C-alpha positions as CSV (number, residue, x, y, z in Angstrom):
1,M,0.0,0.0,0.0
2,S,1.2,3.5,-0.8
3,V,0.5,6.7,1.0
4,E,-2.2,7.5,-1.5
5,D,-4.0,4.3,-0.7
6,D,-4.0,5.1,3.0
7,F,-5.3,8.5,2.3
8,G,-8.2,7.1,0.3
9,L,-9.1,4.7,3.1
10,W,-9.1,7.6,5.6
11,E,-11.3,9.7,3.4
12,R,-13.8,6.8,3.1
13,E,-13.9,6.4,6.9
14,L,-14.6,10.1,7.4
15,R,-17.3,10.3,4.7
16,G,-19.3,7.5,6.3
17,P,-21.1,4.6,4.7
18,A,-21.4,4.4,1.0
19,P,-24.9,5.0,-0.5
20,E,-25.3,1.2,-1.2
21,E,-25.0,0.5,2.5
22,E,-27.7,3.1,3.4
23,R,-30.4,1.4,1.4
24,G,-31.1,-1.4,4.0
25,G,-34.2,0.4,5.3
26,G,-36.1,-0.4,2.1
27,M,-36.2,-4.1,3.0
28,V,-37.7,-3.3,6.4
29,V,-40.4,-1.2,4.7
30,V,-41.2,-4.1,2.3
31,A,-41.3,-6.6,5.2
32,A,-43.6,-4.3,7.2
33,G,-46.0,-3.8,4.3
34,T,-46.0,-7.5,3.7
35,A,-46.8,-8.2,7.3
36,A,-49.6,-5.6,7.4
37,G,-51.1,-7.1,4.2
38,C,-50.9,-10.6,5.7
39,V,-52.6,-9.6,8.9
40,L,-55.4,-8.1,6.7
41,L,-55.6,-11.4,4.8
42,I,-55.9,-13.3,8.1
43,V,-58.7,-11.0,9.3
44,L,-60.5,-11.4,6.0
45,G,-60.4,-15.2,6.4
46,D,-57.5,-16.4,4.2
47,V,-55.4,-17.8,7.0
48,R,-53.1,-20.0,5.0
49,L,-52.0,-17.2,2.6
50,G,-51.7,-14.8,5.5
51,V,-49.4,-17.2,7.5
52,A,-47.3,-17.8,4.4
53,G,-46.9,-14.1,3.9
54,L,-46.0,-13.5,7.5
55,T,-43.3,-16.3,7.2
56,L,-42.0,-14.5,4.1
57,A,-41.8,-11.2,6.0
58,A,-40.0,-12.8,8.9
59,L,-37.5,-14.3,6.4
60,I,-36.9,-10.9,4.8
61,L,-36.3,-9.3,8.2
62,F,-34.0,-12.2,9.3
63,L,-31.9,-11.9,6.1
64,W,-31.7,-8.1,6.5
65,R,-30.6,-8.4,10.1
66,I,-27.7,-10.8,9.3
67,G,-26.6,-8.6,6.5
68,L,-27.6,-10.4,3.3
């Protein structure tokens, strides 16, 4: 590594996370919307589809939490 490489690393640390790393909140919004829709499906009587959707929402939140 040269001095220029070190300087680039320091600049990135000071700037904060890259824009790609800030987009994780979108997955939470999708999971919350899916969960709300599934609760509505359960209330309307389609329990199997509602439970499947809640399972999907839980899987999305789990994958988001572990960083995938």
